[in-house]
C-alpha positions in Angstrom: -13.0 10.1 -21.9 -11.3 7.8 -19.4 -12.0 4.1 -18.8 -13.7 4.8 -15.5 -16.5 7.0 -16.9 -19.7 5.4 -18.1 -20.5 5.8 -21.7 -23.9 7.4 -21.5 -24.0 8.3 -17.7 -27.7 7.2 -17.5 -29.2 6.8 -14.0 -30.4 3.3 -14.6 -26.7 2.2 -15.0 -26.1 3.6 -11.5 -28.7 1.2 -10.0 -26.7 -1.8 -11.3 -23.3 -0.4 -10.0 -21.7 -2.0 -7.0 -19.7 0.8 -5.3 -17.6 -1.7 -3.3 -16.4 -5.1 -4.3 -14.9 -7.2 -1.5 -12.0 -9.5 -2.1 -10.5 -11.1 1.0 -10.4 -8.4 3.7 -10.1 -5.6 1.1 -12.9 -3.4 -0.2 -12.1 -2.4 -3.8 -13.6 0.6 -5.6 -16.3 -0.5 -7.9 -16.4 2.7 -9.9 -13.0 2.2 -11.3 -11.7 -0.1 -14.1 -11.0 -3.7 -13.1 -7.2 -3.3 -13.6 -7.0 0.0 -11.7 -9.2 -1.2 -8.9 -7.2 -4.4 -8.3 -4.0 -2.4 -7.9 -5.4 -1.0 -4.6 -4.8 -4.4 -3.0 -1.5 -4.9 -1.3 0.5 -7.4 -3.3 -1.1 -6.7 -6.6 0.5 -4.2 -9.0 -0.3 -3.1 -12.5 1.2 -6.2 -14.2 -0.4 -8.6 -11.8 -3.8 -6.9 -12.2 -3.6 -7.3 -15.9 -2.8 -11.0 -15.6 -5.7 -11.4 -13.1 -8.1 -9.8 -15.5 -6.9 -11.8 -18.5 -6.9 -15.1 -16.6 -10.4 -14.4 -15.3 -11.6 -13.6 -18.8 -12.8 -10.1 -17.9 -12.3 -6.9 -19.9 -9.7 -5.0 -17.8 -11.1 -1.6 -18.9 -14.6 -2.5 -17.8 -16.0 -0.8 -14.6 -15.5 -3.3 -11.8 -18.9 -2.6 -10.1 -20.8 -3.2 -13.4 -19.6 -6.7 -13.9 -21.9 -9.7 -13.5 -21.7 -11.8 -10.3 -20.1 -14.7 -12.3 -17.3 -12.4 -13.6 -16.7 -10.9 -10.2 -16.5 -14.5 -8.7 -14.0 -15.5 -11.4 -11.8 -12.5 -10.5 -12.1 -13.3 -6.8 -11.2 -17.0 -7.5 -8.1 -16.0 -9.6 -6.9 -13.5 -6.9 -7.3 -16.1 -4.1 -5.4 -18.7 -6.1 -2.9 -16.4 -7.7 0.1 -18.8 -7.2 -1.6 -21.3 -9.5 -2.0 -18.7 -12.3 1.3 -16.9 -12.4 4.8 -18.2 -13.1 7.0 -19.0 -10.2 9.4 -16.1 -10.8 6.5 -13.6 -10.5 5.4 -14.7 -7.1 6.2 -12.3 -4.2 7.0 -15.0 -1.6 9.5 -17.4 -3.2 11.1 -20.2 -1.3 9.5 -19.3 2.1 11.9 -19.6 5.0 9.8 -22.0 7.0 7.9 -24.0 4.4 10.2 -23.7 1.4 7.2 -23.2 -0.9 6.6 -20.5 -3.4 3.3 -18.5 -3.1 1.9 -15.1 -3.8 0.6 -13.4 -0.7 -1.9 -10.5 -0.8 -3.7 -8.1 1.6 -3.2 -8.2 5.3 -1.4 -11.6 5.0 1.4 -9.8 3.2 1.7 -7.2 6.0 1.8 -9.9 8.6 4.5 -11.9 6.7 6.6 -8.8 6.3 6.4 -8.0 10.0 7.3 -11.6 10.8 10.3 -11.4 8.5 11.5 -8.2 10.1 11.1 -9.6 13.6 13.1 -12.7 12.6 15.9 -10.6 11.3 16.0 -8.6 14.5 16.0 -11.8 16.6 18.9 -13.3 14.8 20.8 -10.0 14.8 21.5 -9.9 11.0 22.8 -6.7 9.5 19.4 -5.8 8.2 17.9 -6.6 11.6 20.4 -4.4 13.4 19.5 -1.5 11.0 15.8 -2.1 11.6 16.4 -2.0 15.4 18.1 1.3 15.2 15.6 2.8 12.9 18.2 3.4 10.2 18.0 2.9 6.5 18.3 -0.8 5.6 18.8 -1.0 1.8 22.1 0.8 1.4 20.8 4.3 1.0 22.9 7.3 1.8 22.6 8.4 5.4 25.2 11.2 5.7 22.8 13.9 4.6 19.3 12.3 4.6 17.1 10.4 7.0 17.7 12.6 9.9 14.9 12.4 12.5 16.2 14.8 15.2 14.3 17.8 14.0 15.4 21.0 12.5 19.0 22.1 13.0 18.7 25.7 11.8 17.4 28.7 13.7 13.8 28.7 14.9 12.7 32.3 14.5 9.3 31.9 16.1 10.9 30.5 19.3 13.3 33.4 19.5 10.5 36.0 19.0 8.5 34.4 21.8 11.5 34.5 24.1 12.1 38.1 23.3 8.4 39.0 23.9 8.5 37.2 27.3 11.7 39.1 28.3 10.1 42.4 27.2 7.0 41.6 29.2 9.0 40.5 32.2 11.2 43.6 32.0 8.1 45.9 31.9 6.8 44.3 35.1 10.1 44.8 36.9 10.2 48.5 36.0 6.8 49.2 37.7 
């Protein structure tokens, strides 16, 4: 039996179940365990989800949609103020370029910050920015044999068959 399945499966439990729990701009699955459901948010992994559940005082294996409003509110509060509850080395936005502050960014804010960072690298023409501009690998991966985007290099059998059929059909029409 997994942590997501209800113990008895009775229908009156389904009436109290919230299928979606909204944190920020993200809808989380209320039928999963708290820890697993929190990992669906951008910026929260397994370890961070465990810390959020422990800090909020919630059983991390409990079904997220079956929690009381107070418990859900405490989880939402911890997630929104994550930089206050985690050590500085665990934050995903350390020593921000513009503000110099350390924070933990989640959800669509994380995607926006990442896009902004990539655009800044492109504008100042750093090595990583140049790689991003060209669409090449950025983090030192091998590029001799992987990451090719020009399509297949080998023989396209279907295309050859179609050309042969067209030639045969064209040759039959000329004979008549």
